Residue frames relative to the residue before (quaternion, step in Angstrom):
aa qw qx qy qz dx dy dz
M 1.0000 0.0000 0.0000 0.0000 0.00 0.00 0.00
D 0.5497 -0.6084 0.4583 0.3431 3.56 -1.10 0.73
A 0.6674 -0.4750 0.3754 0.4336 3.55 -1.29 0.30
P 0.5927 -0.6080 0.3835 0.3634 3.60 -0.94 0.84
Q 0.6439 0.5386 -0.3397 0.4242 3.59 0.95 -0.80
H 0.6476 0.5120 -0.3244 0.4618 3.60 1.03 -0.73
I 0.6495 0.5089 -0.3158 0.4684 3.57 0.98 -0.84
I 0.6696 0.5000 -0.3006 0.4596 3.58 0.87 -0.95
A 0.6339 0.5250 -0.3309 0.4615 3.59 1.01 -0.78
S 0.6454 0.5107 -0.3196 0.4696 3.60 1.03 -0.75
L 0.6296 0.5267 -0.3298 0.4663 3.57 1.01 -0.83
F 0.6709 0.5126 -0.2951 0.4473 3.55 0.90 -0.97
R 0.6575 0.5162 -0.3189 0.4468 3.60 0.89 -0.92
Q 0.6721 0.5012 -0.3140 0.4455 3.58 0.89 -0.89
L 0.6715 0.5031 -0.3099 0.4472 3.58 0.89 -0.87
T 0.6607 0.5129 -0.3184 0.4461 3.60 1.03 -0.70
T 0.5708 0.5687 -0.4013 0.4356 3.62 1.19 -0.20
V 0.7080 0.4204 -0.2468 0.5109 3.58 1.22 -0.50
I 0.7574 0.2449 -0.1291 0.5914 3.58 0.92 -0.94
V 0.1508 -0.8447 0.5122 0.0372 3.54 -0.10 1.35
G 0.8556 0.1866 -0.1314 0.4645 3.56 -1.04 0.85
K 0.6500 0.4861 -0.3187 0.4894 3.61 1.22 0.36
D 0.0569 0.8513 -0.5184 0.0569 3.57 0.91 0.95
M 0.6568 0.5178 -0.3255 0.4410 3.60 0.91 -0.86
Q 0.6765 0.4857 -0.3009 0.4647 3.60 0.91 -0.87
I 0.6260 0.5218 -0.3398 0.4694 3.60 1.04 -0.70
R 0.6402 0.5137 -0.3251 0.4697 3.58 0.98 -0.82
D 0.6492 0.5066 -0.3200 0.4685 3.58 0.99 -0.77
A 0.6476 0.5179 -0.3247 0.4549 3.60 0.96 -0.83
L 0.6414 0.5023 -0.3209 0.4831 3.60 0.98 -0.79
T 0.6112 0.5525 -0.3434 0.4508 3.57 1.02 -0.80
C 0.6723 0.5160 -0.2936 0.4422 3.56 0.89 -0.99
L 0.7342 0.4343 -0.2565 0.4544 3.59 0.74 -1.01
L 0.6388 0.5047 -0.3380 0.4722 3.60 1.03 -0.64
A 0.6522 0.4834 -0.3097 0.4951 3.58 1.19 -0.48
G 0.5217 -0.6727 0.3943 0.3461 3.60 1.28 0.01
G 0.5378 0.6566 -0.3839 0.3638 3.58 1.21 0.39
H 0.5095 -0.6078 0.5113 0.3309 3.52 -1.36 0.19
L 0.2806 -0.7925 0.5337 0.0915 3.54 -1.07 0.85
L 0.1257 -0.7681 0.6257 0.0520 3.56 -0.98 0.97
I 0.1003 -0.7858 0.6099 0.0229 3.57 -0.79 1.08
E 0.0431 -0.8292 0.5559 -0.0409 3.57 -0.48 1.23
D 0.3547 0.7100 -0.5592 0.2395 3.57 -0.83 0.98
V 0.6712 -0.4628 0.3797 0.4372 3.54 -1.35 0.03
P 0.6181 -0.5555 0.3850 0.4014 3.63 -1.14 0.45
G 0.8064 0.3755 -0.2373 0.3904 3.52 -1.24 0.58
V 0.6090 0.5774 -0.3672 0.4011 3.63 1.19 0.11
G 0.6976 -0.5163 0.2642 0.4208 3.61 1.23 0.21
K 0.3143 0.7727 -0.5070 0.2170 3.61 1.18 0.32
T 0.7134 0.4418 -0.2595 0.4781 3.57 0.76 -1.03
T 0.6162 0.5498 -0.3474 0.4442 3.58 1.03 -0.72
L 0.6481 0.5019 -0.3196 0.4753 3.59 0.96 -0.82
A 0.6460 0.5196 -0.3277 0.4531 3.59 0.94 -0.84
H 0.6512 0.5029 -0.3104 0.4761 3.60 0.95 -0.85
A 0.6670 0.5150 -0.3072 0.4421 3.57 0.89 -0.92
L 0.6347 0.5230 -0.3282 0.4646 3.59 1.01 -0.77
A 0.6690 0.5056 -0.3058 0.4509 3.58 0.86 -0.95
R 0.6868 0.4746 -0.2902 0.4677 3.59 0.87 -0.89
T 0.6658 0.5134 -0.3107 0.4434 3.58 0.91 -0.86
F 0.6914 0.4595 -0.2759 0.4845 3.59 1.03 -0.74
G 0.4093 -0.7631 0.4351 0.2466 3.60 1.25 -0.05
L 0.4872 0.6729 -0.4189 0.3665 3.58 1.07 0.67
A 0.5542 -0.5847 0.4727 0.3571 3.54 -1.21 0.57
F 0.0255 0.8328 -0.5509 0.0486 3.56 -0.73 0.96
A 0.1635 -0.7486 0.6345 0.1012 3.50 -1.34 0.44
R 0.2320 -0.7594 0.5933 0.1320 3.52 -1.14 0.70
V 0.0681 -0.7768 0.6258 0.0174 3.54 -0.94 0.93
Q 0.2668 -0.7348 0.6029 0.1590 3.54 -0.84 1.02
F 0.2625 -0.7890 0.5355 0.1477 3.58 -0.37 1.22
T 0.0090 0.7899 -0.6094 0.0685 3.52 -0.77 1.14
S 0.6930 -0.4992 0.3218 0.4086 3.56 -1.26 0.29
D 0.7330 0.4105 -0.2445 0.4841 3.62 1.10 -0.54
L 0.4074 0.7058 -0.4827 0.3206 3.62 1.23 0.23
M 0.2316 -0.7873 0.5624 0.1015 3.57 -0.87 1.00
P 0.6413 -0.5285 0.3751 0.4108 3.63 -1.13 0.49
S 0.6508 0.5254 -0.3246 0.4417 3.61 0.98 -0.77
D 0.5635 0.5839 -0.3892 0.4360 3.59 1.22 -0.39
L 0.6842 0.4452 -0.2729 0.5090 3.59 1.23 -0.41
T 0.7643 0.4097 -0.2156 0.4489 3.55 0.74 -1.05
G 0.5042 -0.6122 0.4578 0.4017 3.59 1.03 -0.77
V 0.2603 -0.7665 0.5717 0.1337 3.55 -1.28 0.26
S 0.4055 -0.6618 0.5676 0.2745 3.53 -1.34 0.37
V 0.1001 -0.7979 0.5944 0.0006 3.55 -0.80 1.10
F 0.4552 -0.6932 0.4859 0.2760 3.58 -0.91 0.90
D 0.1967 -0.7689 0.6037 0.0749 3.55 -0.84 1.11
R 0.3763 -0.7632 0.4781 0.2178 3.58 -0.48 1.19
Q 0.6417 0.5339 -0.3361 0.4362 3.57 0.98 -0.77
R 0.7378 0.3851 -0.2225 0.5077 3.56 0.95 -0.83
Q 0.2711 -0.7750 0.5148 0.2467 3.56 1.24 -0.44
A 0.6465 0.4462 -0.3252 0.5265 3.53 0.98 0.94
F 0.5238 -0.6029 0.4927 0.3457 3.53 -1.30 0.34
V 0.1441 -0.7809 0.6057 0.0500 3.56 -0.95 0.97
F 0.3572 -0.7508 0.5178 0.2015 3.57 -0.79 1.01
H 0.1605 -0.7636 0.6218 0.0664 3.54 -0.93 1.00
E 0.3875 -0.7635 0.4731 0.2078 3.55 -0.47 1.24
G 0.3538 -0.7180 0.5638 0.2034 3.52 -1.15 0.76
P 0.7467 -0.4175 0.2738 0.4395 3.59 -1.27 0.00
L 0.5196 0.6360 -0.4232 0.3826 3.62 1.18 -0.29
F 0.6633 0.5206 -0.3104 0.4389 3.58 1.16 -0.43
A 0.4526 0.6165 -0.4845 0.4246 3.56 1.21 0.49
Q 0.5735 -0.5897 0.4308 0.3711 3.59 -1.21 0.36
V 0.7636 0.1347 -0.0933 0.6246 3.58 1.20 -0.57
L 0.1265 -0.7720 0.6199 0.0604 3.56 -0.76 1.06
L 0.1839 -0.7583 0.6173 0.1005 3.55 -0.74 1.08
A 0.0964 -0.8088 0.5801 0.0038 3.56 -0.25 1.31
D 0.1263 -0.8464 0.5165 0.0312 3.54 0.06 1.35
E 0.8376 -0.0172 -0.0588 0.5429 3.55 -0.84 1.13
I 0.0159 -0.8689 0.4944 -0.0167 3.54 0.87 1.06
N 0.7130 0.4622 -0.2820 0.4456 3.60 1.00 -0.66
R 0.5212 0.5810 -0.4523 0.4315 3.60 1.17 0.46
A 0.5936 0.5452 -0.3703 0.4618 3.59 1.25 -0.18
S 0.6038 -0.5657 0.4160 0.3772 3.55 -1.24 0.41
P 0.6457 -0.5190 0.3795 0.4119 3.62 -1.18 0.42
K 0.6035 0.5652 -0.3647 0.4282 3.62 1.04 -0.67
T 0.6925 0.4510 -0.2782 0.4896 3.58 0.95 -0.84
Q 0.6030 0.5508 -0.3582 0.4525 3.58 1.04 -0.71
S 0.6743 0.5129 -0.3034 0.4361 3.57 0.94 -0.86
A 0.5462 0.6179 -0.4024 0.3975 3.60 1.20 -0.37
L 0.6343 0.5380 -0.3296 0.4467 3.58 1.21 -0.42
L 0.5122 0.7006 -0.4145 0.2738 3.60 1.13 -0.56
E 0.7024 0.4572 -0.2787 0.4689 3.58 0.73 -1.04
A 0.6468 0.5330 -0.3230 0.4396 3.56 0.96 -0.87
M 0.7096 0.4750 -0.2715 0.4441 3.58 0.87 -0.95
E 0.7366 0.4182 -0.2350 0.4768 3.56 1.02 -0.74
E 0.8112 0.2923 -0.1189 0.4924 3.58 0.87 -0.96
N 0.3437 -0.7472 0.4939 0.2823 3.61 1.27 -0.20
Q 0.6665 0.4100 -0.3199 0.5342 3.55 0.98 0.89
V 0.1791 -0.7484 0.6223 0.1433 3.53 -1.33 0.29
S 0.2759 -0.7373 0.5927 0.1704 3.55 -1.21 0.56
V 0.0639 0.7897 -0.6005 0.1077 3.55 -0.61 1.21
D 0.8444 0.0042 -0.0473 0.5335 3.57 -0.84 1.03
G 0.7093 -0.4825 0.2574 0.4448 3.55 0.97 0.85
Q 0.6644 0.4676 -0.3024 0.4985 3.59 1.27 0.13
T 0.3347 -0.7403 0.5520 0.1877 3.55 -0.96 0.92
R 0.0743 -0.8003 0.5950 0.0035 3.57 -0.82 1.01
R 0.3959 -0.7297 0.5133 0.2177 3.55 -0.81 1.04
L 0.3795 -0.7034 0.5569 0.2261 3.54 -1.14 0.71
P 0.6047 -0.5675 0.3955 0.3948 3.61 -1.13 0.45
Q 0.2908 -0.7320 0.5874 0.1860 3.53 -1.30 0.38
P 0.5161 -0.2664 -0.8084 0.0961 1.52 -1.69 1.83
F 0.2073 -0.7513 0.6090 0.1473 3.55 -1.32 0.28
F 0.0103 0.7962 -0.6021 0.0583 3.53 -0.69 1.17
V 0.1734 -0.7085 0.6665 0.1544 3.51 -1.26 0.57
I 0.0472 -0.7497 0.6600 0.0120 3.54 -0.82 1.07
A 0.0262 -0.8386 0.5420 -0.0468 3.55 -0.23 1.28
T 0.1768 -0.7407 0.6341 0.1341 3.53 -1.19 0.61
Q 0.0066 0.7931 -0.6089 -0.0119 3.56 -1.14 0.59
N 0.4259 -0.6821 0.5405 0.2475 3.50 -1.24 0.62
P 0.6593 -0.4958 0.3643 0.4322 3.62 -1.17 0.37
H 0.5910 -0.6358 0.3790 0.3206 3.56 -1.05 0.84
D 0.6584 0.5316 -0.3318 0.4171 3.59 1.10 -0.49
Q 0.5261 0.6186 -0.4262 0.3985 3.60 1.24 0.06
L 0.5981 -0.5913 0.4086 0.3545 3.55 -1.14 0.67
G 0.8262 0.2726 -0.1935 0.4534 3.55 -1.14 0.72
T 0.5807 0.5739 -0.3922 0.4239 3.61 1.15 0.39
H 0.1970 -0.7454 0.6265 0.1147 3.54 -1.26 0.60
A 0.4465 -0.6970 0.4887 0.2757 3.58 -0.70 1.03
L 0.4592 -0.6661 0.5095 0.2931 3.57 -0.98 0.84
P 0.4670 -0.6704 0.4865 0.3094 3.62 -0.93 0.79
E 0.6686 -0.5201 0.3488 0.4010 3.56 -1.21 0.52
S 0.6411 0.5339 -0.3340 0.4386 3.61 0.97 -0.78
Q 0.6495 0.4929 -0.3136 0.4867 3.59 1.11 -0.65
L 0.6484 0.5218 -0.3226 0.4507 3.59 0.90 -0.87
D 0.6451 0.5533 -0.3210 0.4180 3.56 1.02 -0.82
R 0.6204 0.5520 -0.3448 0.4376 3.60 1.20 -0.43
F 0.6213 0.5097 -0.3526 0.4795 3.59 1.22 -0.28
L 0.4298 -0.7064 0.4994 0.2584 3.55 -0.74 1.03
M 0.8158 0.0203 0.0314 0.5771 3.58 0.92 -0.90
R 0.1607 -0.7367 0.6445 0.1266 3.52 -1.32 0.50
L 0.0996 -0.8060 0.5833 0.0111 3.54 -0.85 1.05
S 0.1506 -0.7406 0.6423 0.1276 3.52 -1.33 0.32
L 0.3628 -0.7636 0.4948 0.2014 3.59 -0.77 1.01
G 0.2145 -0.7972 0.5354 0.1781 3.58 0.88 -0.88
Y 0.6406 -0.5131 0.3970 0.4107 3.54 -1.31 0.18
P 0.5116 -0.6498 0.4546 0.3308 3.61 -1.06 0.62
S 0.5620 -0.5492 0.4808 0.3891 3.54 -1.28 0.32
R 0.6829 -0.4880 0.3355 0.4277 3.58 -1.25 0.29
S 0.6792 0.4840 -0.3002 0.4629 3.59 0.91 -0.86
A 0.6477 0.5052 -0.3249 0.4687 3.61 1.00 -0.77
E 0.6583 0.4970 -0.3206 0.4657 3.59 0.99 -0.77
R 0.6084 0.5345 -0.3600 0.4633 3.60 1.06 -0.64
A 0.6363 0.5179 -0.3283 0.4680 3.61 1.01 -0.79
L 0.6376 0.5179 -0.3249 0.4688 3.59 1.05 -0.74
L 0.6764 0.5054 -0.2944 0.4477 3.59 0.92 -0.93
Q 0.7469 0.4004 -0.2148 0.4855 3.56 1.01 -0.77
G 0.6478 0.5792 -0.3085 0.3868 3.58 1.19 -0.47
Q 0.7255 -0.4132 0.3438 0.4298 3.48 -1.43 -0.15
D 0.6136 -0.5471 0.4211 0.3832 3.56 -1.19 0.59
R 0.5184 -0.6722 0.4302 0.3071 3.59 -0.86 0.99
R 0.6248 0.5462 -0.3485 0.4357 3.61 1.04 -0.68
E 0.6454 0.4993 -0.3217 0.4802 3.57 1.04 -0.71
L 0.6328 0.5256 -0.3322 0.4615 3.57 1.01 -0.76
L 0.6503 0.5188 -0.3207 0.4529 3.59 0.92 -0.87
A 0.6640 0.5238 -0.3111 0.4335 3.58 0.92 -0.89
S 0.7335 0.4236 -0.2324 0.4780 3.58 1.11 -0.61
L 0.4539 0.6985 -0.4579 0.3105 3.61 1.22 0.00
P 0.3070 -0.7434 0.5565 0.2084 3.63 -0.82 0.89
A 0.4896 -0.6258 0.5155 0.3208 3.55 -1.24 0.45
L 0.2152 -0.8038 0.5461 0.0965 3.57 -0.67 1.11
L 0.7589 0.2205 -0.1509 0.5939 3.58 1.27 -0.25
D 0.1399 -0.7191 0.6535 0.1906 3.53 -1.39 -0.11
A 0.7538 -0.3983 0.2466 0.4609 3.58 -1.25 0.08
E 0.6712 0.5075 -0.3087 0.4434 3.60 0.92 -0.84
R 0.6928 0.4609 -0.2810 0.4781 3.59 0.88 -0.90
L 0.6096 0.5363 -0.3513 0.4662 3.57 1.09 -0.63
A 0.6382 0.5227 -0.3266 0.4612 3.59 0.98 -0.84
A 0.6440 0.5132 -0.3205 0.4682 3.59 1.02 -0.77
L 0.6517 0.5055 -0.3140 0.4702 3.57 1.02 -0.79
Q 0.6504 0.5003 -0.3168 0.4757 3.60 1.02 -0.74
A 0.5992 0.5406 -0.3576 0.4699 3.59 1.14 -0.57
E 0.6088 0.5348 -0.3452 0.4735 3.58 1.13 -0.66
V 0.6178 0.5326 -0.3438 0.4653 3.59 1.05 -0.73
E 0.6659 0.5146 -0.3067 0.4446 3.59 0.89 -0.90
S 0.6836 0.5038 -0.2873 0.4431 3.59 1.10 -0.65
V 0.4552 0.6765 -0.4602 0.3513 3.61 1.27 -0.09
R 0.4122 -0.7409 0.4826 0.2199 3.57 -0.83 1.05
V 0.1354 -0.7560 0.6360 0.0754 3.52 -1.21 0.70
S 0.3062 -0.7797 0.5216 0.1618 3.58 -0.50 1.18
E 0.6572 -0.4897 0.3878 0.4218 3.56 -1.30 0.25
A 0.6336 0.5349 -0.3327 0.4492 3.58 1.03 -0.77
A 0.6527 0.5026 -0.3160 0.4706 3.60 1.00 -0.81
L 0.6372 0.5126 -0.3242 0.4755 3.59 1.03 -0.76
D 0.6086 0.5436 -0.3455 0.4634 3.59 1.07 -0.74
Y 0.6593 0.5150 -0.3048 0.4552 3.57 0.97 -0.89
V 0.6330 0.5203 -0.3271 0.4709 3.58 0.98 -0.85
Q 0.6893 0.4759 -0.2860 0.4654 3.58 0.89 -0.90
D 0.5987 0.5488 -0.3604 0.4588 3.59 1.09 -0.64
L 0.6719 0.4859 -0.2943 0.4753 3.58 0.98 -0.85
L 0.6281 0.5214 -0.3369 0.4692 3.58 1.01 -0.75
D 0.6477 0.5132 -0.3137 0.4676 3.59 0.97 -0.86
A 0.6388 0.5381 -0.3310 0.4390 3.58 1.00 -0.81
T 0.6523 0.5040 -0.3307 0.4595 3.62 1.02 -0.67
R 0.7238 0.4655 -0.2332 0.4528 3.59 1.18 -0.56
D 0.5871 0.6340 -0.3721 0.3390 3.61 1.17 -0.25
G 0.5612 -0.6508 0.3643 0.3588 3.61 1.28 0.07
R 0.5523 0.6296 -0.3953 0.3772 3.58 1.23 -0.21
W 0.7962 0.3256 -0.1379 0.4909 3.55 0.95 -0.92
F 0.8286 0.1161 0.0029 0.5477 3.57 0.94 -0.90
A 0.6006 -0.5880 0.4132 0.3505 3.53 -1.23 0.61
Q 0.7845 0.0036 0.0278 0.6195 3.55 1.08 -0.72
G 0.4314 -0.7518 0.4462 0.2228 3.56 -0.85 0.98
L 0.6784 -0.4744 0.3799 0.4128 3.52 -1.39 0.02
S 0.4406 -0.6883 0.5182 0.2520 3.55 -1.09 0.79
P 0.6611 -0.4716 0.3777 0.4448 3.62 -1.24 0.15
R 0.6138 0.5383 -0.3565 0.4543 3.60 1.05 -0.67
A 0.6446 0.5002 -0.3201 0.4815 3.58 1.01 -0.76
G 0.6154 0.5458 -0.3443 0.4526 3.59 1.06 -0.69
L 0.6407 0.5030 -0.3173 0.4856 3.59 1.01 -0.77
A 0.6292 0.5317 -0.3320 0.4596 3.57 1.05 -0.75
V 0.6293 0.5293 -0.3288 0.4645 3.58 0.98 -0.83
L 0.6757 0.4972 -0.2995 0.4545 3.58 0.89 -0.90
R 0.6414 0.5161 -0.3285 0.4630 3.61 0.96 -0.81
A 0.6694 0.4949 -0.3006 0.4653 3.56 0.91 -0.90
A 0.6404 0.5229 -0.3290 0.4563 3.61 0.99 -0.77
K 0.6421 0.5135 -0.3237 0.4682 3.60 1.02 -0.75
A 0.6492 0.5027 -0.3168 0.4747 3.58 1.00 -0.79
R 0.6447 0.5103 -0.3266 0.4661 3.60 0.98 -0.80
A 0.6203 0.5411 -0.3461 0.4502 3.59 0.99 -0.76
L 0.6694 0.4879 -0.3059 0.4693 3.61 0.91 -0.87
I 0.6261 0.5310 -0.3351 0.4624 3.58 1.00 -0.77
E 0.6998 0.4496 -0.2580 0.4915 3.58 1.06 -0.76
G 0.5838 -0.6374 0.3486 0.3624 3.59 1.28 0.14
R 0.6080 0.5476 -0.3602 0.4480 3.58 1.19 0.42
R 0.3602 -0.7246 0.5523 0.2004 3.55 -1.23 0.60
Y 0.7057 0.3462 -0.2659 0.5580 3.56 1.20 0.43
V 0.4699 -0.6693 0.5024 0.2805 3.57 -1.18 0.61
A 0.1744 -0.7627 0.6169 0.0850 3.55 -0.89 1.03
P 0.6566 -0.5148 0.3597 0.4177 3.63 -1.15 0.43
D 0.6165 0.5566 -0.3495 0.4336 3.59 1.05 -0.70
D 0.5981 0.5602 -0.3676 0.4397 3.60 1.06 -0.66
V 0.6655 0.4945 -0.2947 0.4750 3.56 0.96 -0.89
A 0.6833 0.4950 -0.2895 0.4519 3.58 0.84 -0.99
N 0.6852 0.5158 -0.2924 0.4231 3.60 0.97 -0.85
I 0.7500 0.3765 -0.2261 0.4947 3.60 1.06 -0.61
L 0.4866 0.7112 -0.4285 0.2717 3.61 1.17 -0.30
P 0.6612 0.4943 -0.3566 0.4374 3.70 0.76 -0.79
Q 0.6779 0.4922 -0.2976 0.4578 3.60 0.91 -0.87
T 0.7222 0.4513 -0.2363 0.4678 3.58 1.08 -0.76
A 0.7901 0.3603 -0.1574 0.4703 3.58 1.04 -0.72
A 0.5998 0.6333 -0.3803 0.3075 3.62 0.94 -0.80
H 0.6892 0.4813 -0.3033 0.4487 3.63 0.94 -0.76
R 0.6512 0.4972 -0.3120 0.4810 3.59 1.30 -0.12
L 0.7285 0.4512 -0.1998 0.4752 3.59 1.26 -0.27
V 0.2149 -0.7372 0.6259 0.1367 3.56 -1.24 0.60
P 0.3303 -0.7813 0.4902 0.2002 3.62 -0.43 1.16
V 0.1400 -0.7591 0.6289 0.0930 3.55 -1.27 0.53
G 0.8238 0.2890 -0.1818 0.4525 3.54 -1.26 0.39
T 0.5516 0.5932 -0.4068 0.4223 3.55 1.10 0.67
A 0.3981 -0.6857 0.5547 0.2524 3.54 -1.24 0.49
G 0.8169 -0.2308 0.0988 0.5193 3.55 0.37 1.26
R 0.4651 0.6730 -0.4604 0.3446 3.60 1.20 0.24
G 0.4041 -0.7328 0.4986 0.2260 3.58 -0.88 0.96
A 0.7143 -0.4544 0.3187 0.4263 3.55 -1.33 0.16
W 0.6211 0.5506 -0.3485 0.4354 3.60 0.99 -0.82
E 0.7001 0.4551 -0.2723 0.4782 3.59 0.80 -1.00
Q 0.6221 0.5420 -0.3402 0.4511 3.58 1.08 -0.68
V 0.6312 0.5130 -0.3325 0.4774 3.60 1.02 -0.76
Q 0.6483 0.5160 -0.3229 0.4574 3.59 0.94 -0.84
A 0.6505 0.5036 -0.3153 0.4731 3.59 0.99 -0.80
M 0.6424 0.5205 -0.3199 0.4627 3.58 1.01 -0.79
V 0.6366 0.5196 -0.3263 0.4672 3.59 0.98 -0.83
A 0.6569 0.5171 -0.3096 0.4531 3.57 0.95 -0.91
A 0.7152 0.4498 -0.2507 0.4727 3.60 1.09 -0.68
T 0.6291 0.5219 -0.3373 0.4670 3.61 1.27 -0.15
P 0.4205 -0.7329 0.4696 0.2559 3.61 -0.58 1.11
L 0.4797 -0.6441 0.5162 0.2976 3.55 -1.15 0.68
P 0.5630 -0.6106 0.4201 0.3656 3.62 -1.09 0.57
């Protein structure tokens, strides 16, 4: 396999041909998937959430399925159902879209809480239970979900337990004037997506993720991670702090960011740069004058001394 930095650079270049002017968000999305996590993309309709999800799935060369989450979507629409086969005189299980390697869950917060909860076991355990039988999901398995702002009609806020299963949450935002001009003058995004080649496959992705796991973390870097975790729990910044599971997620994301930046060790900047994306959706800020969780995390990082 080529050097990880060359592969990552190729992935990044290809994604930027489809998602214009969003280099930071693309880097974050690569960080999330290389760390083996699920990705939540939250923003208003029409800014490229679904396009980014499609581009990631195609670029990684994985089998994927797209589900448009609606109010009438049932859990069995995701997991699959057992249907009686007359010839066999037995029930035969028909797999649902959860059995793809990448599930594109479009507008996930338009589905009912009951259907949203059907993803919990799949996202955490890489398995589903149907008709009393546990069925393993393929490897790798990613959920790339998009959601609209909670104040829009017909949306249901994701419960905290569901949000905690997403390694990172990103927001694309409106494009800059120059990026929007490139979109207006450029090729149709659907045509670009259809022509994207697969730069990885499951085996090469697994090798790249093994490289992420091998990134070194010094005692000083671990001290910094723990200092930040303690800061979220002291009551000054947030109503409730990050859990140990969230701490592990922060460390995985920091290791992936270090590899993307071409290093085999985690630097404090890696931790600081990924913390808002990894932690903000898990936290409720306190003592702020209208400041959101993302800005509160940034303020907390700025107030926490480096090791």
